[in-house]
C-alpha positions as CSV (number, residue, x, y, z in Angstrom):
1,X,-7.2,-10.9,0.6
2,X,-3.9,-12.7,0.2
3,X,-0.6,-11.3,1.4
4,X,2.8,-12.7,0.6
5,X,5.1,-12.3,3.6
6,X,8.3,-13.8,4.8
7,X,8.9,-17.0,2.7
8,X,6.0,-16.3,0.4
9,X,3.5,-18.4,2.3
10,X,0.0,-17.6,1.2
11,X,-1.8,-16.2,4.3
12,X,-5.5,-17.2,5.0
13,X,-8.3,-15.3,3.2
14,X,-9.4,-12.3,5.3
15,X,-13.0,-12.3,6.6
16,X,-14.7,-9.8,8.9
17,X,-15.1,-12.5,11.6
18,X,-11.7,-13.7,12.7
19,X,-11.6,-16.4,15.3
20,X,-9.6,-15.4,18.4
21,X,-7.1,-18.2,17.9
22,X,-6.4,-17.3,14.3
23,X,-6.1,-13.7,15.3
24,X,-3.5,-14.6,17.9
25,X,-1.7,-16.8,15.4
26,X,-1.3,-13.9,12.9
27,X,-1.1,-11.0,15.3
28,X,2.7,-10.9,15.7
29,X,3.4,-11.0,12.0
30,X,0.9,-8.3,11.1
31,X,2.0,-6.2,14.1
32,X,5.5,-6.4,12.7
33,X,4.2,-5.1,9.4
34,X,2.2,-2.4,11.2
35,X,5.4,-1.2,13.0
36,X,7.3,-1.2,9.7
37,X,4.5,0.6,8.0
38,X,4.6,3.5,10.5
39,X,8.4,3.5,10.7
40,X,8.6,3.9,6.9
41,X,5.9,6.7,6.9
42,X,7.9,8.5,9.6
43,X,11.1,8.2,7.4
44,X,9.2,9.5,4.4
45,X,7.8,12.4,6.4
46,X,11.4,13.4,7.4
47,X,12.4,13.7,3.8
48,X,9.4,15.6,2.4
49,X,7.7,17.5,5.2
50,X,8.4,20.2,7.7
51,X,6.7,18.4,10.5
52,X,8.7,15.2,11.0
53,X,6.0,13.5,13.2
54,X,3.5,13.7,10.4
55,X,2.0,10.6,8.7
56,X,0.4,12.3,5.7
57,X,1.7,12.0,2.1
58,X,0.6,13.5,-1.2
59,X,1.4,13.0,-4.9
60,X,0.0,13.5,-8.4
61,X,-2.0,10.6,-9.8
62,X,-0.9,8.8,-13.0
63,X,-3.3,10.9,-15.1
64,X,-1.6,14.1,-13.9
65,X,-5.0,15.7,-13.4
66,X,-5.5,15.0,-9.7
67,X,-3.5,15.1,-6.4
68,X,-3.9,12.2,-4.0
69,X,-3.6,12.9,-0.3
70,X,-3.4,10.1,2.3
71,X,-2.9,9.9,6.0
72,X,-2.4,7.1,8.5
73,X,-2.6,6.7,12.2
74,X,-2.0,4.0,14.8
75,X,-5.7,4.2,15.6
76,X,-6.4,3.4,11.9
77,X,-9.6,5.6,11.6
78,X,-10.7,8.9,13.1
79,X,-14.1,8.5,14.9
80,X,-15.2,12.1,14.3
81,X,-13.4,12.4,11.0
82,X,-10.9,14.9,9.6
83,X,-10.8,18.1,7.7
84,X,-8.4,18.7,4.8
85,X,-6.9,22.1,4.1
86,X,-4.9,23.4,1.1
87,X,-2.5,26.1,0.5
88,X,-1.9,27.2,-3.1
89,X,1.5,28.6,-4.1
90,X,2.3,29.5,-0.5
91,X,-0.9,31.3,0.2
92,X,-3.4,31.0,3.0
93,X,-5.0,27.7,4.1
94,X,-8.4,27.0,2.7
95,X,-10.6,24.1,4.0
96,X,-11.6,21.7,1.3
97,X,-13.9,19.4,3.2
98,X,-17.4,19.9,4.6
99,X,-18.6,17.8,6.4
100,X,-15.5,16.0,7.8
101,X,-14.2,12.9,6.1
102,X,-14.8,9.8,8.2
103,X,-15.4,6.1,8.1
104,X,-18.2,5.2,5.7
105,X,-18.7,8.7,4.5
106,X,-17.7,8.0,0.9
107,X,-19.0,4.7,-0.5
108,X,-16.8,2.3,-2.5
109,X,-17.9,2.4,-6.1
110,X,-19.8,-0.7,-7.1
111,X,-17.4,-1.3,-10.0
112,X,-14.5,-1.4,-7.4
113,X,-16.5,-3.9,-5.3
114,X,-17.3,-6.1,-8.2
115,X,-13.7,-6.0,-9.5
116,X,-12.2,-7.0,-6.1
117,X,-13.2,-10.3,-4.6
118,X,-12.2,-9.2,-1.1
119,X,-13.5,-5.6,-1.1
120,X,-17.0,-6.4,0.4
121,X,-15.4,-8.2,3.3
122,X,-13.1,-5.3,4.0
123,X,-16.1,-2.9,3.8
124,X,-18.0,-5.0,6.3
125,X,-15.0,-5.2,8.6
126,X,-14.6,-1.4,8.6
127,X,-18.3,-1.0,9.5
128,X,-18.2,-3.4,12.4
129,X,-14.6,-3.2,13.8
130,X,-14.2,-2.0,17.4
131,X,-11.4,0.0,18.8
132,X,-9.8,-3.2,20.0
133,X,-10.0,-4.7,16.5
134,X,-8.2,-1.7,15.1
135,X,-5.2,-2.5,17.3
136,X,-4.8,-6.0,16.0
137,X,-4.6,-8.0,12.8
138,X,-7.8,-6.4,11.4
139,X,-6.5,-2.9,11.7
140,X,-3.2,-3.9,10.2
141,X,-4.9,-5.5,7.2
142,X,-7.2,-2.6,6.8
143,X,-4.2,-0.3,6.6
144,X,-2.6,-2.4,3.9
145,X,-5.8,-2.5,1.9
146,X,-6.0,1.3,2.2
147,X,-2.5,1.6,0.7
148,X,-3.5,-0.7,-2.1
149,X,-6.9,0.8,-2.8
150,X,-7.6,4.5,-2.9
151,X,-11.4,3.7,-3.0
152,X,-11.1,1.8,0.3
153,X,-8.9,4.5,1.8
154,X,-11.6,7.1,1.0
155,X,-14.2,4.8,2.5
156,X,-12.2,4.8,5.7
157,X,-11.8,8.5,5.7
158,X,-8.0,8.3,5.1
159,X,-7.8,9.8,1.6
160,X,-8.7,12.9,-0.3
161,X,-8.6,13.3,-4.1
162,X,-8.1,16.9,-5.2
163,X,-9.3,17.3,-8.8
164,X,-9.6,21.1,-8.6
165,X,-5.9,21.8,-9.4
166,X,-4.1,23.8,-12.0
167,X,-1.1,22.2,-13.8
168,X,2.2,23.8,-12.8
169,X,0.8,25.3,-9.6
170,X,2.4,24.1,-6.3
171,X,0.1,22.9,-3.5
172,X,0.5,21.9,0.2
173,X,-2.1,20.0,2.2
174,X,-2.8,19.9,5.9
175,X,-5.1,17.3,7.7
176,X,-6.7,18.0,11.1
177,X,-8.6,15.5,13.3
178,X,-12.0,16.6,14.5
179,X,-12.3,16.5,18.3
180,X,-15.2,17.4,20.6
181,X,-13.6,20.7,21.4
182,X,-12.0,21.6,18.1
183,X,-9.3,20.1,15.9
184,X,-5.8,18.6,16.4
185,X,-3.2,18.4,13.6
186,X,-2.6,15.0,11.9
187,X,0.1,16.3,9.5
188,X,1.1,18.5,6.7
189,X,2.6,17.6,3.3
190,X,5.5,19.1,1.4
191,X,4.8,21.0,-1.9
192,X,3.2,19.0,-4.8
193,X,3.2,20.5,-8.3
194,X,0.0,19.6,-10.1
195,X,0.2,18.0,-13.5
196,X,3.8,16.7,-12.8
197,X,3.4,12.9,-12.4
198,X,6.7,11.2,-11.7
199,X,6.4,7.4,-11.8
200,X,7.9,5.4,-9.0
201,X,11.3,4.0,-10.0
202,X,11.3,0.2,-10.3
203,X,12.7,-2.2,-7.7
204,X,16.3,-3.1,-8.2
205,X,18.3,-6.3,-7.9
206,X,15.7,-8.6,-9.5
207,X,17.0,-12.2,-9.5
208,X,15.2,-15.4,-10.4
209,X,16.4,-19.0,-9.8
210,X,14.9,-21.8,-11.9
211,X,13.7,-25.0,-10.3
212,X,11.4,-27.9,-11.3
213,X,8.3,-26.2,-12.7
214,X,8.9,-23.2,-10.6
215,X,10.9,-20.0,-10.3
216,X,12.2,-18.5,-7.0
217,X,12.3,-14.7,-7.2
218,X,13.7,-11.9,-5.0
219,X,14.8,-8.3,-5.3
220,X,16.3,-5.5,-3.2
221,X,13.8,-4.4,-0.5
222,X,13.5,-0.6,-0.2
223,X,10.6,0.0,2.2
224,X,11.4,3.7,2.4
225,X,10.7,4.0,-1.3
226,X,7.9,1.6,-2.1
227,X,5.3,-0.4,-0.1
228,X,4.7,-3.5,-2.3
229,X,5.6,-5.2,-5.5
230,X,3.8,-6.8,-8.5
231,X,5.4,-9.6,-10.5
232,X,4.8,-9.9,-14.2
233,X,5.6,-12.8,-16.5
234,X,5.7,-13.8,-20.1
235,X,6.8,-17.1,-21.6
236,X,8.5,-17.6,-25.0
237,X,5.2,-19.2,-26.2
238,X,3.0,-16.2,-25.2
239,X,2.5,-12.8,-26.7
240,X,0.8,-11.3,-23.6
241,X,2.5,-10.4,-20.3
242,X,0.4,-11.3,-17.2
243,X,0.6,-10.3,-13.6
244,X,1.3,-13.4,-11.5
245,X,0.3,-12.2,-8.0
246,X,-3.3,-11.5,-7.3
247,X,-2.5,-9.0,-4.5
248,X,0.6,-6.9,-4.0
249,X,3.5,-8.7,-2.4
250,X,4.7,-7.4,1.0
251,X,8.1,-8.3,2.3
252,X,8.7,-8.2,6.0
253,X,12.1,-8.7,7.7
254,X,11.9,-11.2,10.6
255,X,14.1,-11.6,13.7
256,X,16.5,-14.6,13.3
257,X,18.0,-16.8,16.1
258,X,20.6,-14.1,16.7
259,X,17.9,-11.5,17.2
260,X,18.9,-9.6,14.0
261,X,16.3,-8.6,11.4
262,X,16.7,-10.5,8.2
263,X,14.7,-10.8,5.0
264,X,13.9,-14.3,3.6
265,X,16.0,-15.8,0.8
266,X,13.0,-16.0,-1.5
267,X,10.3,-13.4,-1.8
268,X,8.0,-15.0,-4.3
269,X,7.7,-18.5,-5.8
270,X,6.0,-18.8,-9.2
271,X,4.7,-22.4,-9.5
272,X,3.2,-24.7,-12.1
273,X,5.5,-23.6,-14.8
274,X,6.3,-25.7,-17.9
275,X,9.8,-27.1,-18.0
276,X,9.9,-26.8,-21.8
277,X,9.3,-23.1,-21.7
278,X,11.4,-20.0,-21.0
279,X,10.0,-17.3,-18.8
280,X,10.8,-13.6,-18.6
281,X,9.9,-11.7,-15.4
282,X,9.9,-8.0,-14.4
283,X,8.6,-6.1,-11.4
284,X,6.7,-2.9,-10.7
285,X,6.7,-1.3,-7.3
286,X,3.6,0.1,-5.6
287,X,4.1,3.3,-3.5
288,X,2.1,4.4,-0.4
289,X,-0.4,6.2,-2.6
290,X,-1.3,3.0,-4.4
291,X,0.5,4.1,-7.7
292,X,2.3,1.4,-9.7
293,X,5.8,2.3,-10.9
294,X,7.9,1.7,-13.9
295,X,8.9,-1.8,-15.0
296,X,12.2,-3.2,-13.7
297,X,14.9,-4.7,-15.9
298,X,13.8,-8.2,-16.9
299,X,15.3,-11.5,-16.1
300,X,14.7,-14.8,-18.1
301,X,14.9,-18.3,-16.6
302,X,14.2,-21.9,-17.9
303,X,12.7,-24.3,-15.4
304,X,14.1,-27.8,-15.5
305,X,13.9,-31.2,-13.8
306,X,16.0,-31.4,-10.6
């Protein structure tokens, strides 16, 4: 899986067997993403949940017929699994899961494996990863994949899809970790009204600078509102708009020489353009439930010889 971080350098393809020197090389960068990941989840939980330390989120899927529930932890997976509970319209809590949801319990559909060139590697990594692996680059990348793919999140035991909902009815969800002596709380969501899908608002501040056969693109980062971004492009010679990036783009602020956190000047560089064409770009954000949002306002550039 390719991630676009900092100055949009394409990181190495993920494989289940990461050599120790490569893991050390990438650990600090992905550890930074991991910290940002949980800081944002904490900020989101403050705005939508009664229990601020929670790391569980829920929302209606794009079809409006299901509610997606996801939860995340520093340990990445829960060894004995979790149970999911639901309260309908303020009523009593009812357990929805039996047996507990845990790693490997729900297989990734074959169609999802065939349609994602990295999915099998992530499945194998989840099956063989140790507790130590979960604390390093492998765990960080698995969490990112779980945000991007609900199929993979379900495979890890980090996602529940509730299809037994009634439009217009308000639901709350609670997740509890299974322990040898009982259960401990993971978190609780705010109220979610079934059938009411509200697309994620688009990223703001899209800007593109033309270069020689390339375009340098950036936008306003809002990690409390969306997790990643997809870039779409159409030329004046084409009738079809295409997504340029193969995997969602993640932007991570890095500490500068003065110690202050700073985002890079360029988030994404689209290369191999034709200098005789004009290109129009727009963005779609991806939230923590893996839902793609509305398109941003477009910008048009014309690459040229420098």
